[in-house]
Residue, then its C-alpha position, 0 to 999 in steps of 0.5 A: x491518493x495522498x501519500x506524501x513524497x516525504x513518507x516515501x523518502x522516509x521509507x527509502x532511508x529506513x531501507x538504507x538509502x543515504x540519499x534519495x532522488x525526487x524520481x525515486x520518491x515518485x517511483x516508490x509512491x506510484x508503486x505503493x499506491x498501485x499495491x495499496x489499490x490492489x490489496x484494497x480491491x482484494x480486501x473488499x471482495x473478502x468483506x463482500x464474501x463475508x456479507x459485510x460492507x465494511x473492510x476490516x483488518x482481517x480482510x487486509x491480512x487475508x488479501x496480503x496472505x493471498x498475494 
């Protein structure tokens, strides 16, 4: 997956961090990627249940609600 470390640093700074270590960026990147894969899998199931091949935003929103 191609989530950048710079994006992870930005998210951590938005959360209030003044300084961010490389290890923290890598750990957050892994967590974000794992969570996105989990949500994507659930959203895909909802799309298939609706007899669609295309995942829509409503599938993502439903997957997020069910977490």
